[in-house]
N, C-alpha and C positions, 0 to 999 in steps of 0.2 A: 364679888360673890354673885351679884345680880347678872353681870355679863356672863359668868360661867353657867348659870341656870338657863339663860336665854340660848347660849351656844349648845348646851346639852339638849334642850328642847328642840332646837332647829335640827340637830343631827338626828334625833329620834324621829322627827317628822319626815325628814328626807329618807331615812331608812324605811319608814312605813310606806311612803309613796313608792319607793323602789320595789318593795315586796308586793305591793298592790298591782303594779304594772308589768312586772317580769314574771314569766312562767316559772313556777317552782313546783316540781313533782307533778301531782295531779291537778294543781291549780293553774288555770290558764292566765296568761298575761296579755298585754297589748303591744309590746315592743319585741322585735325579733333581733335587732342589732346585726352585727357582722358587716362584711364588705360585699357589695354587689359584685357578683362574679358570673360570667357566662357559663352555662351548663356545658359540660364536656360531651363529646360524641358518645363516649362509653363511661359509665360510672366506675368501672373497675371492681375490685373485690370489696364487698361491703360486709363480709362475714364477721369482722371484728367491730363493726359499727352498730352499737345497740340502739342509741337514741338520736333523734333529730328534733329540731324545732320546726313546727309547721304553722304558718300564719295564714288564716283564712279571712276573707273580707267581711265587712259589716260596718254599721255605723261606728261601732268601736270594734276594730279588728280583734280576733281571738288568736293567741299564740299558745299552742300546746306542745308539750314534750311527749313524743310518741316513738314507738318502734317502727322500723323500716326493714323491708326485705327486698332483695333483688331476685327477680324471676324473669327469665327470658330476656335478659339484658336491660330490663327496665326496673325502676324502683317502684315499690307499692307500699301503701299504708292501709291499715285495717282498723275499723272502729265500729262501735255499736250504732245501729241505725237511729237510736234515740239520743245520741250524743249531740251536743250543741254544734261542735265543729263539723260533724258529718251532715247535719241538717243544713248548715250554711253552704256547704259545697253542693249539695243536692245533685242535680244531673250534670254537674261540671262547673268548675270555677277556677279563676286564676288564684294561685297560692304562691307563697314564698317558703322556701325550705332552707334552713341553716344547718350546715355541717361544719363543725369547728368554727373558724372565723369567716367562712364563705357563705353568702346568701344567694340563692338562685331563684329567679322568677320562673315559675312553672305553671302548668295547668293540671289540676286534679281531674281525672276522667274516670267515671265509674266503670268497673269491669263487670260486665253482665254475662260474658261467656268465658269459661275457663277459670273463673274465680276460685273454684275448689282447689286447683293446683297451687294457686297463689297462697291460699289459706294454709294448705299443707306445708308449703315452703316456710311460711311464717311460723307455724307451730314448730316445725323441725328446727328452725334457727334458734328459737328461744327456750324450748322445753328443757334442755340440759342445764341452763343457767338459772332459769326461773320456773322450776317444776310446779310450785304451788299456784302460781298465777296461771300458767298454761293449762293446768288441770281444771281450772274453772271455765275454760273456753267451751263454747257449744260444739257438739259434734258437727260434721259436715252436713248431715241431714237437717239438723236444727238451725244451722248458721244461715241458711237462705232467708229466713224471716228476721234474723237478729243482727246480722253483720253486713257492713258495706265495705267493699274493697275498691280502692282507688289506685290507678296508675298515675305516676307523676311524670307528665309529658313535658318535654322541652317546649318552651313558648316559641 
């Protein structure tokens, strides 16, 4: 009986550790997993790809699950300027992106010109499936002060 209690406690402790380090929904984690893969020349059709994992550097890296949109042949992510992962990227940073079982080493570069079209593509991609969430996004006029748009460049 004592061995069973220890085994159950160990399993629960391992499960708790896994929950604490893996990104789950809006909660960031620190491990991205996947197999290191070279970024393709072209990403192809991403219209059916809703979420990716994005790992940003730091003393403890942060892995978030976020939406992604292709615009002009490049992948982009959008976040609140006050978000921890956005602040870590700042004016540009190496990142890792996981799609399925593939993990790509990329660089997140801020989009300072033409970001409005990227944001419109982002909203257009997600509003049909997530109308309540997208309805809470700021308008293009408001977004300049609230939203950061990053292009995910091949390293």
